[in-house]
All heavy atoms as an XYZ file, in Angstrom:
719
protein
N     -14.311    -14.992    -25.141
C     -14.792    -13.778    -25.784
C     -14.040    -13.581    -27.090
O     -12.831    -13.610    -27.097
C     -14.594    -12.597    -24.838
C     -15.274    -11.342    -25.301
S     -15.107     -9.909    -24.217
C     -15.905    -10.418    -22.731
N     -14.778    -13.415    -28.174
C     -14.115    -13.232    -29.475
C     -13.762    -11.745    -29.667
O     -14.057    -10.919    -28.824
C     -14.996    -13.759    -30.594
C     -16.375    -13.125    -30.620
O     -16.471    -11.918    -30.322
O     -17.331    -13.803    -30.964
N     -13.111    -11.442    -30.783
C     -12.626    -10.111    -31.029
C     -13.768     -9.116    -31.134
O     -13.690     -7.993    -30.623
C     -11.749    -10.046    -32.284
C     -10.485    -10.787    -32.124
C     -10.169    -12.002    -32.628
C      -9.343    -10.386    -31.343
N      -8.900    -12.361    -32.244
C      -8.380    -11.410    -31.437
C      -9.074     -9.248    -30.577
C      -7.179    -11.348    -30.812
C      -7.848     -9.207    -29.929
C      -6.920    -10.230    -30.059
N     -14.824     -9.466    -31.852
C     -15.947     -8.574    -32.011
C     -16.677     -8.430    -30.673
O     -17.221     -7.365    -30.380
C     -16.881     -9.084    -33.086
C     -16.237     -8.980    -34.446
C     -17.102     -9.563    -35.539
O     -18.125    -10.188    -35.304
N     -16.672     -9.362    -36.801
N     -16.674     -9.460    -29.837
C     -17.246     -9.395    -28.501
C     -16.481     -8.409    -27.632
O     -17.051     -7.666    -26.814
N     -15.168     -8.408    -27.748
C     -14.336     -7.485    -26.990
C     -14.619     -6.041    -27.404
O     -14.704     -5.151    -26.561
C     -12.851     -7.781    -27.164
C     -12.401     -9.019    -26.458
C     -10.911     -9.264    -26.670
C     -10.493    -10.536    -25.989
N      -9.072    -10.732    -26.053
N     -14.790     -5.848    -28.696
C     -15.079     -4.496    -29.188
C     -16.437     -4.057    -28.666
O     -16.598     -2.904    -28.211
C     -15.077     -4.496    -30.712
C     -15.322     -3.176    -31.345
C     -15.258     -3.245    -32.860
C     -15.566     -1.899    -33.491
N     -15.537     -1.981    -34.946
N     -17.435     -4.947    -28.715
C     -18.756     -4.630    -28.200
C     -18.729     -4.320    -26.701
O     -19.338     -3.362    -26.258
C     -19.728     -5.800    -28.485
C     -21.143     -5.649    -27.956
C     -21.840     -4.462    -28.590
C     -21.920     -6.930    -28.193
N     -17.970     -5.111    -25.949
C     -17.870     -4.901    -24.503
C     -17.254     -3.540    -24.204
O     -17.714     -2.823    -23.293
C     -17.056     -5.995    -23.870
N     -16.250     -3.155    -24.966
C     -15.605     -1.854    -24.741
C     -16.565     -0.709    -25.081
O     -16.629      0.287    -24.410
C     -14.302     -1.735    -25.520
C     -13.612     -0.423    -25.185
C     -12.189     -0.386    -25.625
O     -11.617     -1.436    -26.023
O     -11.604      0.697    -25.589
N     -17.298     -0.863    -26.201
C     -18.257      0.185    -26.584
C     -19.358      0.321    -25.545
O     -19.701      1.447    -25.158
C     -18.853     -0.120    -27.945
C     -17.866      0.036    -29.090
C     -18.438     -0.450    -30.407
O     -19.408     -1.223    -30.453
N     -17.787     -0.044    -31.505
N     -19.883     -0.806    -25.047
C     -20.885     -0.752    -24.012
C     -20.355     -0.098    -22.766
O     -20.994      0.743    -22.145
C     -21.408     -2.191    -23.714
C     -22.217     -2.701    -24.870
C     -22.250     -2.200    -22.441
C     -22.570     -4.191    -24.754
N     -19.127     -0.448    -22.393
C     -18.498      0.134    -21.198
C     -18.361      1.648    -21.325
O     -18.708      2.399    -20.413
C     -17.130     -0.482    -20.954
C     -16.405      0.076    -19.745
S     -14.617     -0.097    -19.787
C     -14.189      0.784    -21.247
N     -17.861      2.110    -22.455
C     -17.657      3.547    -22.639
C     -18.969      4.314    -22.576
O     -19.072      5.362    -21.922
C     -16.938      3.806    -23.944
C     -15.514      3.378    -23.929
C     -14.818      3.573    -25.277
O     -15.438      3.917    -26.259
N     -13.512      3.335    -25.284
N     -20.002      3.790    -23.249
C     -21.297      4.462    -23.262
C     -21.934      4.492    -21.874
O     -22.401      5.503    -21.407
C     -22.265      3.806    -24.278
C     -23.663      4.306    -24.122
C     -21.754      4.054    -25.701
N     -21.876      3.339    -21.192
C     -22.501      3.267    -19.874
C     -21.782      4.152    -18.886
O     -22.425      4.841    -18.054
C     -22.507      1.805    -19.344
C     -23.536      0.958    -20.051
S     -23.591     -0.733    -19.380
C     -24.373     -0.428    -17.789
N     -20.478      4.209    -18.912
C     -19.759      5.076    -17.960
C     -20.047      6.540    -18.250
O     -20.198      7.347    -17.287
C     -18.259      4.795    -18.022
C     -17.792      3.464    -17.427
C     -16.272      3.290    -17.626
C     -18.163      3.365    -15.958
N     -20.160      6.903    -19.499
C     -20.479      8.292    -19.832
C     -21.894      8.636    -19.362
O     -22.109      9.690    -18.768
C     -20.336      8.524    -21.335
C     -20.650      9.947    -21.823
C     -19.663     10.936    -21.214
C     -20.637      9.991    -23.319
N     -22.840      7.733    -19.609
C     -24.245      7.980    -19.186
C     -24.325      8.110    -17.665
O     -24.954      9.014    -17.141
C     -25.169      6.878    -19.733
C     -26.509      6.907    -19.053
C     -25.293      6.972    -21.226
N     -23.653      7.183    -16.961
C     -23.730      7.269    -15.502
C     -23.005      8.478    -14.957
O     -23.380      9.003    -13.909
C     -23.178      5.976    -14.863
C     -24.204      4.868    -14.835
C     -24.061      3.739    -15.608
C     -25.319      4.980    -14.018
C     -24.985      2.733    -15.584
C     -26.274      3.966    -13.986
C     -26.102      2.851    -14.766
N     -21.957      8.954    -15.646
C     -21.279     10.175    -15.196
C     -22.232     11.352    -15.311
O     -22.325     12.183    -14.383
C     -20.011     10.387    -16.001
N     -22.947     11.436    -16.446
C     -23.893     12.547    -16.615
C     -25.047     12.457    -15.639
O     -25.431     13.462    -14.997
C     -24.391     12.580    -18.106
C     -25.524     13.572    -18.266
C     -23.255     12.893    -19.044
N     -25.604     11.261    -15.479
C     -26.720     11.059    -14.557
C     -26.309     11.363    -13.116
O     -27.020     12.035    -12.377
C     -27.311      9.627    -14.690
C     -28.255      9.312    -13.554
C     -27.983      9.468    -16.036
N     -25.149     10.872    -12.723
C     -24.701     11.102    -11.335
C     -24.430     12.574    -11.106
O     -24.739     13.109    -10.036
C     -23.476     10.253    -11.023
O     -22.367     10.687    -11.782
N     -23.849     13.251    -12.092
C     -23.621     14.698    -11.931
C     -24.956     15.430    -11.797
O     -25.103     16.318    -10.932
C     -22.823     15.264    -13.108
C     -22.583     16.754    -12.992
C     -21.598     17.203    -12.142
C     -23.368     17.655    -13.689
C     -21.360     18.577    -12.026
C     -23.143     19.001    -13.595
C     -22.138     19.487    -12.724
N     -25.915     15.064    -12.633
C     -27.246     15.695    -12.548
C     -27.910     15.435    -11.217
O     -28.489     16.342    -10.614
N     -27.853     14.205    -10.740
C     -28.465     13.866     -9.444
C     -27.764     14.598     -8.320
O     -28.425     15.140     -7.397
C     -28.395     12.353     -9.193
N     -26.462     14.660     -8.364
C     -25.717     15.379     -7.319
C     -26.010     16.891     -7.347
O     -26.108     17.518     -6.295
N     -26.155     17.454     -8.535
C     -26.448     18.886     -8.665
C     -27.844     19.199     -8.160
O     -28.011     20.182     -7.419
C     -26.262     19.284    -10.121
C     -26.421     20.791    -10.335
C     -25.379     21.642    -10.039
C     -27.602     21.291    -10.879
C     -25.519     23.021    -10.233
C     -27.741     22.652    -11.069
C     -26.701     23.536    -10.755
O     -26.848     24.875    -10.942
N     -28.825     18.420     -8.579
C     -30.211     18.659     -8.197
C     -30.378     18.501     -6.676
O     -31.027     19.288     -6.022
C     -31.179     17.724     -8.978
C     -32.571     17.762     -8.389
C     -31.194     18.135    -10.430
N     -29.783     17.437     -6.156
C     -29.933     17.183     -4.695
C     -28.947     17.962     -3.872
O     -29.058     17.990     -2.632
C     -29.769     15.665     -4.416
C     -30.808     14.778     -5.075
C     -30.458     13.306     -4.880
C     -32.202     15.074     -4.560
N     -27.939     18.557     -4.501
C     -26.905     19.316     -3.773
C     -26.075     18.437     -2.891
O     -25.675     18.827     -1.811
N     -25.822     17.197     -3.353
C     -25.104     16.244     -2.494
C     -23.964     15.581     -3.303
O     -24.221     14.826     -4.270
C     -26.066     15.164     -1.984
O     -25.357     14.148     -1.335
N     -22.753     15.857     -2.856
C     -21.602     15.217     -3.479
C     -21.617     13.733     -3.189
O     -21.246     12.915     -4.039
C     -20.296     15.846     -2.986
C     -19.061     15.288     -3.607
C     -18.706     15.641     -4.883
C     -18.275     14.386     -2.912
C     -17.577     15.121     -5.480
C     -17.138     13.843     -3.494
C     -16.797     14.220     -4.774
N     -22.054     13.363     -1.994
C     -22.107     11.938     -1.625
C     -23.091     11.183     -2.512
O     -22.782     10.067     -2.939
C     -22.520     11.826     -0.160
C     -22.564     10.385      0.328
C     -22.989     10.278      1.791
O     -23.350     11.237      2.420
N     -22.887      9.084      2.308
N     -24.242     11.759     -2.790
C     -25.194     11.096     -3.664
C     -24.649     10.920     -5.075
O     -24.828      9.892     -5.719
C     -26.531     11.871     -3.717
C     -27.591     11.170     -4.531
S     -28.001      9.518     -4.003
C     -28.797      9.819     -2.451
N     -23.912     11.957     -5.562
C     -23.296     11.881     -6.875
C     -22.324     10.688     -6.923
O     -22.316      9.886     -7.860
C     -22.564     13.141     -7.198
C     -21.900     13.172     -8.554
S     -20.916     14.612     -8.901
C     -19.460     14.289     -7.908
N     -21.508     10.569     -5.885
C     -20.520      9.488     -5.872
C     -21.198      8.117     -5.743
O     -20.745      7.126     -6.351
C     -19.534      9.705     -4.725
C     -18.645     10.914     -4.908
S     -17.774     10.940     -6.496
C     -16.685      9.562     -6.319
N     -22.273      8.023     -4.964
C     -22.986      6.754     -4.829
C     -23.638      6.310     -6.154
O     -23.582      5.117     -6.515
C     -24.032      6.853     -3.702
C     -23.479      6.864     -2.290
C     -24.600      7.118     -1.296
C     -22.749      5.586     -1.966
N     -24.244      7.255     -6.849
C     -24.878      6.916     -8.120
C     -23.802      6.496     -9.128
O     -23.975      5.508     -9.839
C     -25.695      8.112     -8.665
C     -26.148      7.870    -10.098
C     -26.873      8.373     -7.769
N     -22.682      7.199     -9.146
C     -21.621      6.817    -10.092
C     -21.005      5.478     -9.714
O     -20.726      4.679    -10.577
C     -20.547      7.899    -10.149
C     -19.573      7.651    -11.261
C     -19.973      7.747    -12.586
C     -18.250      7.313    -11.009
C     -19.099      7.492    -13.638
C     -17.371      7.047    -12.037
C     -17.791      7.154    -13.341
O     -16.929      6.897    -14.372
N     -20.801      5.238     -8.438
C     -20.245      3.935     -8.010
C     -21.185      2.790     -8.385
O     -20.762      1.710     -8.823
C     -20.001      3.924     -6.496
N     -22.496      3.016     -8.236
C     -23.486      2.022     -8.667
C     -23.389      1.794    -10.149
O     -23.526      0.651    -10.646
N     -23.229      2.846    -10.921
C     -23.083      2.726    -12.382
C     -21.814      1.992    -12.808
O     -21.861      1.177    -13.708
N     -20.744      2.245    -12.125
C     -19.476      1.550    -12.410
C     -19.638      0.048    -12.083
O     -19.236     -0.805    -12.877
C     -18.291      2.166    -11.652
C     -17.079      1.272    -11.720
C     -18.000      3.541    -12.167
N     -20.295     -0.247    -10.985
C     -20.519     -1.629    -10.586
C     -21.427     -2.360    -11.618
O     -21.118     -3.466    -12.046
C     -21.165     -1.735     -9.181
O     -20.314     -1.051     -8.283
C     -21.372     -3.145     -8.753
N     -22.495     -1.719    -12.029
C     -23.371     -2.277    -13.026
C     -22.654     -2.471    -14.363
O     -22.790     -3.524    -15.038
C     -24.633     -1.387    -13.229
C     -25.658     -1.922    -14.233
C     -26.245     -3.251    -13.749
C     -26.747     -0.901    -14.429
N     -21.853     -1.512    -14.744
C     -21.092     -1.623    -15.989
C     -20.107     -2.789    -15.915
O     -19.981     -3.547    -16.875
C     -20.307     -0.293    -16.235
O     -21.243      0.771    -16.325
C     -19.493     -0.376    -17.502
N     -19.463     -2.955    -14.778
C     -18.538     -4.086    -14.612
C     -19.247     -5.392    -14.679
O     -18.755     -6.368    -15.287
C     -17.781     -3.947    -13.283
N     -20.447     -5.491    -14.077
C     -21.200     -6.742    -14.096
C     -21.663     -7.095    -15.516
O     -21.844     -8.245    -15.823
C     -22.402     -6.657    -13.173
C     -22.078     -6.670    -11.691
C     -23.334     -6.411    -10.872
C     -21.446     -7.976    -11.295
N     -21.834     -6.087    -16.350
C     -22.295     -6.348    -17.712
C     -21.138     -6.651    -18.649
O     -21.232     -7.522    -19.513
C     -23.148     -5.154    -18.240
C     -24.461     -5.109    -17.489
C     -23.383     -5.273    -19.734
C     -25.295     -3.890    -17.794
N     -20.014     -5.952    -18.500
C     -18.947     -6.049    -19.505
C     -17.796     -6.973    -19.125
O     -17.099     -7.438    -20.035
C     -18.373     -4.632    -19.788
O     -17.865     -4.077    -18.573
C     -19.403     -3.759    -20.398
N     -17.576     -7.302    -17.870
C     -16.423     -8.094    -17.532
C     -16.658     -9.616    -17.715
O     -15.826    -10.290    -18.306
C     -15.945     -7.799    -16.088
C     -15.327     -6.412    -16.065
C     -14.921     -8.832    -15.628
C     -14.904     -5.926    -14.687
N     -17.797    -10.176    -17.279
C     -17.970    -11.628    -17.492
C     -18.082    -12.000    -18.979
O     -18.489    -11.166    -19.832
C     -19.289    -11.947    -16.778
C     -19.479    -10.847    -15.825
C     -18.868     -9.622    -16.453
N     -17.770    -13.211    -19.265
C     -17.798    -13.688    -20.644
C     -19.241    -14.195    -20.955
O     -19.483    -15.389    -21.028
C     -16.782    -14.824    -20.817
C     -16.598    -15.198    -22.291
O     -17.021    -14.483    -23.170
N     -15.961    -16.314    -22.518
N     -20.140    -13.256    -21.172
C     -21.533    -13.588    -21.469
C     -21.649    -14.183    -22.855
O     -20.845    -13.857    -23.715
C     -22.401    -12.323    -21.363
C     -22.451    -11.708    -20.018
C     -21.827    -10.565    -19.622
C     -23.114    -12.214    -18.836
N     -22.075    -10.304    -18.304
C     -22.857    -11.309    -17.801
C     -23.879    -13.328    -18.569
C     -23.374    -11.493    -16.523
C     -24.376    -13.515    -17.294
C     -24.133    -12.610    -16.282
N     -22.662    -15.014    -23.091
C     -22.814    -15.649    -24.422
C     -22.961    -14.663    -25.574
O     -22.525    -14.959    -26.691
C     -24.081    -16.483    -24.269
C     -24.200    -16.767    -22.811
C     -23.633    -15.564    -22.118
N     -23.548    -13.491    -25.339
C     -23.674    -12.535    -26.454
C     -22.361    -11.902    -26.877
O     -22.322    -11.213    -27.877
C     -24.760    -11.472    -26.175
C     -24.480    -10.611    -24.986
C     -23.782     -9.432    -25.089
C     -24.993    -10.936    -23.734
C     -23.534     -8.640    -24.003
C     -24.790    -10.135    -22.638
C     -24.040     -8.971    -22.773
N     -21.284    -12.149    -26.103
C     -19.960    -11.697    -26.540
C     -19.244    -12.757    -27.358
O     -18.154    -12.563    -27.807
C     -19.076    -11.352    -25.320
C     -19.502    -10.114    -24.591
C     -19.570    -10.087    -23.199
C     -19.850     -8.956    -25.262
C     -19.944     -8.959    -22.506
C     -20.237     -7.808    -24.599
C     -20.296     -7.826    -23.200
N     -19.873    -13.911    -27.556
C     -19.257    -15.034    -28.320
C     -20.052    -15.388    -29.559
O     -20.184    -16.533    -29.902
C     -19.162    -16.267    -27.398
C     -18.136    -16.094    -26.309
O     -17.083    -15.592    -26.571
N     -18.524    -16.435    -25.097
N     -20.574    -14.427    -30.224
C     -21.382    -14.673    -31.415
C     -20.554    -15.005    -32.644
O     -21.069    -15.565    -33.619
C     -22.279    -13.479    -31.711
C     -23.353    -13.292    -30.702
C     -24.260    -12.167    -31.092
N     -25.246    -11.938    -30.071
C     -25.922    -10.783    -29.919
N     -25.729     -9.827    -30.792
N     -26.791    -10.657    -28.973
N     -19.282    -14.602    -32.646
C     -18.430    -14.829    -33.818
C     -17.158    -15.558    -33.416
O     -16.061    -14.958    -33.399
C     -18.068    -13.468    -34.462
C     -19.263    -12.627    -34.770
N     -20.073    -12.833    -35.864
C     -19.793    -11.566    -34.116
C     -21.041    -11.949    -35.864
N     -20.893    -11.170    -34.818
N     -17.229    -16.839    -33.091
C     -16.040    -17.559    -32.640
C     -15.017    -17.714    -33.785
O     -15.377    -17.780    -34.952
C     -16.574    -18.918    -32.194
C     -17.826    -19.102    -32.971
C     -18.411    -17.722    -33.155
N     -13.744    -17.790    -33.380
C     -12.688    -18.006    -34.354
C     -12.661    -19.472    -34.769
O     -12.902    -20.355    -34.008
C     -11.335    -17.652    -33.747
C     -11.141    -16.181    -33.388
C      -9.807    -15.996    -32.651
C     -11.172    -15.308    -34.585
N     -12.385    -19.664    -36.057
C     -12.286    -21.019    -36.581
C     -10.799    -21.385    -36.699
O     -10.065    -20.811    -37.459
C     -12.977    -21.129    -37.922
C     -14.447    -20.902    -37.772
C     -15.205    -21.053    -39.052
C     -16.646    -20.821    -38.731
N     -17.516    -20.533    -39.726
N     -10.413    -22.363    -35.922
C      -9.015    -22.791    -35.898
C      -8.813    -23.920    -36.905
O      -9.730    -24.622    -37.274
C      -8.639    -23.310    -34.494
C      -8.698    -22.222    -33.478
C      -9.796    -21.868    -32.727
C      -7.668    -21.329    -33.113
N      -9.475    -20.823    -31.919
C      -8.197    -20.475    -32.125
C      -6.343    -21.154    -33.509
C      -7.425    -19.459    -31.523
C      -5.603    -20.167    -32.926
C      -6.151    -19.337    -31.937
N      -7.583    -24.057    -37.362
C      -7.235    -25.151    -38.301
C      -7.270    -26.484    -37.571
O      -6.904    -26.575    -36.423
C      -5.824    -24.967    -38.852
C      -5.604    -23.940    -39.932
C      -4.128    -23.890    -40.298
C      -6.399    -24.322    -41.183
N      -7.748    -27.511    -38.301
C      -7.665    -28.876    -37.777
C      -6.212    -29.291    -37.730
O      -5.353    -28.736    -38.473
C      -8.439    -29.827    -38.657
C      -9.917    -29.569    -38.636
O     -10.425    -29.139    -37.595
O     -10.560    -29.860    -39.661
N      -5.865    -30.212    -36.887
C      -4.476    -30.678    -36.776
C      -3.975    -31.251    -38.097
O      -2.835    -30.973    -38.492
C      -4.359    -31.724    -35.650
C      -2.945    -32.181    -35.344
C      -2.077    -31.005    -34.982
C      -2.965    -33.209    -34.232
N      -4.826    -31.998    -38.782
C      -4.395    -32.565    -40.075
C      -4.135    -31.466    -41.108
O      -3.239    -31.579    -41.908
C      -5.465    -33.546    -40.590
O      -6.697    -32.855    -40.795
N      -4.941    -30.434    -41.082
C      -4.765    -29.317    -42.010
C      -3.493    -28.525    -41.645
O      -2.761    -28.021    -42.503
C      -5.980    -28.404    -41.991
C      -6.006    -27.336    -43.055
C      -6.160    -27.902    -44.430
O      -6.761    -28.950    -44.601
O      -5.695    -27.231    -45.377
N      -3.225    -28.374    -40.372
C      -2.055    -27.597    -39.919
C      -0.775    -28.306    -40.306
O       0.252    -27.656    -40.565
C      -2.127    -27.394    -38.411
N      -0.779    -29.651    -40.292
C       0.413    -30.390    -40.675
C       0.761    -30.236    -42.132
O       1.924    -30.386    -42.524
C       0.240    -31.893    -40.308
C       0.215    -32.128    -38.821
C      -0.126    -33.576    -38.489
O      -0.515    -34.329    -39.395
O      -0.037    -33.922    -37.304
N      -0.218    -29.934    -42.968
C       0.032    -29.730    -44.408
C       0.774    -28.415    -44.661
O       1.370    -28.247    -45.703
C      -1.288    -29.736    -45.149
C      -1.982    -31.060    -45.176
C      -3.291    -30.958    -45.898
C      -4.093    -32.247    -45.834
N      -5.432    -32.100    -46.434
N       0.648    -27.497    -43.730
C       1.295    -26.177    -43.896
C       2.254    -25.917    -42.728
O       1.870    -25.280    -41.754
C       0.206    -25.066    -43.898
C      -0.888    -25.328    -44.901
N      -0.694    -25.118    -46.255
C      -2.133    -25.772    -44.783
C      -1.805    -25.431    -46.902
N      -2.706    -25.813    -46.025
N       3.465    -26.409    -42.849
C       4.411    -26.230    -41.723
C       4.795    -24.764    -41.546
O       4.718    -23.958    -42.485
C       5.618    -27.053    -42.133
C       5.519    -27.187    -43.614
C       4.048    -27.125    -43.970
N       5.177    -24.447    -40.334
C       5.589    -23.085    -40.042
C       6.885    -22.749    -40.768
O       7.766    -23.609    -40.856
C       5.799    -22.888    -38.532
C       4.514    -22.952    -37.744
C       4.697    -22.977    -36.269
C       5.667    -21.990    -35.745
N       5.727    -21.992    -34.288
N       7.055    -21.558    -41.299
C       8.319    -21.198    -41.963
C       9.431    -21.094    -40.929
O       9.213    -20.677    -39.798
C       8.020    -19.838    -42.599
C       6.853    -19.310    -41.878
C       6.089    -20.470    -41.369
N      10.617    -21.445    -41.349
C      11.787    -21.357    -40.452
C      12.339    -19.955    -40.507
O      12.408    -19.345    -41.549
C      12.844    -22.378    -40.843
C      12.364    -23.806    -40.642
C      13.441    -24.794    -41.014
C      12.878    -26.200    -40.822
N      13.869    -27.213    -41.196
N      12.772    -19.458    -39.387
C      13.345    -18.128    -39.289
C      14.846    -18.220    -39.413
O      15.489    -18.980    -38.690
C      12.951    -17.448    -37.941
C      13.588    -16.078    -37.838
C      11.454    -17.393    -37.823
N      15.411    -17.490    -40.361
C      16.851    -17.493    -40.556
C      17.508    -16.581    -39.523
O      17.074    -15.439    -39.299
C      17.208    -17.026    -41.950
N      18.542    -17.070    -38.884
C      19.276    -16.270    -37.866
C      20.569    -15.843    -38.502
O      21.369    -16.671    -38.903
C      19.502    -17.096    -36.589
C      20.274    -16.271    -35.577
C      18.199    -17.601    -36.048
N      20.792    -14.539    -38.535
C      22.045    -14.041    -39.085
C      23.104    -13.986    -37.994
O      22.819    -13.633    -36.877
C      21.857    -12.667    -39.723
O      21.488    -11.740    -38.742
N      24.309    -14.328    -38.367
C      25.379    -14.351    -37.383
C      26.367    -13.213    -37.599
O      27.573    -13.330    -37.304
C      26.115    -15.706    -37.428
O      26.665    -15.888    -38.711
N      25.945    -12.109    -38.202
C      26.780    -10.975    -38.426
C      27.068    -10.271    -37.097
O      26.132    -10.013    -36.342
C      26.156     -9.981    -39.395
C      26.000    -10.552    -40.788
C      25.358     -9.517    -41.687
C      25.194    -10.058    -43.085
N      24.547     -9.091    -43.972
N      28.316     -9.957    -36.872
C      28.665     -9.226    -35.657
C      28.928     -7.777    -36.022
O      29.484     -7.455    -37.073
C      29.917     -9.834    -35.028
C      29.723    -11.224    -34.481
C      30.976    -11.695    -33.810
C      30.767    -13.104    -33.255
N      31.968    -13.593    -32.599
N      28.493     -6.910    -35.130
C      28.723     -5.473    -35.354
C      30.161     -5.157    -34.970
O      30.652     -5.572    -33.926
C      27.751     -4.648    -34.511
C      26.340     -4.797    -34.925
C      25.464     -3.925    -34.087
C      24.007     -4.065    -34.498
N      23.148     -3.252    -33.680
N      30.820     -4.391    -35.825
C      32.165     -3.990    -35.506
C      32.128     -2.676    -34.731
O      31.345     -1.781    -35.040
C      32.990     -3.814    -36.771
O      32.425     -2.807    -37.588
N      32.943     -2.590    -33.749
C      33.000     -1.363    -32.934
C      34.299     -0.669    -33.244
O      35.396     -1.230    -33.144
C      32.937     -1.700    -31.424
O      34.000     -2.589    -31.114
C      31.605     -2.322    -31.086
N      34.165      0.576    -33.675
C      35.360      1.385    -34.014
C      35.552      2.401    -32.911
O      34.625      2.976    -32.405
C      35.139      2.122    -35.330
C      35.035      1.162    -36.523
C      34.888      1.948    -37.793
C      34.766      1.012    -38.955
N      34.627      1.704    -40.198
N      36.827      2.582    -32.561
C      37.176      3.547    -31.528
C      37.822      4.754    -32.108
O      38.380      4.841    -33.064
C      38.115      2.914    -30.495
C      37.413      1.837    -29.722
C      38.348      1.320    -28.668
C      37.666      0.213    -27.859
N      38.497     -0.293    -26.846
């Protein structure tokens, strides 16, 4: 899953959970059943998970382009300088 796919998955998840929360509250209110409200919401959470958790092809529309090995060798990683300064403790 690429970065834009992750963003899309999160947006879909947020919208679907909000919609199912409203729908389940409405169904529970109209039917006067807390159990029905919870069942509708649990179904919505399950459906949301089935849509957003797997790595579906539509989440991979913008793959990252990695450097070729030959190109990476032309640009070596910079070395990190380690300072050996010690902190003095005053009493």
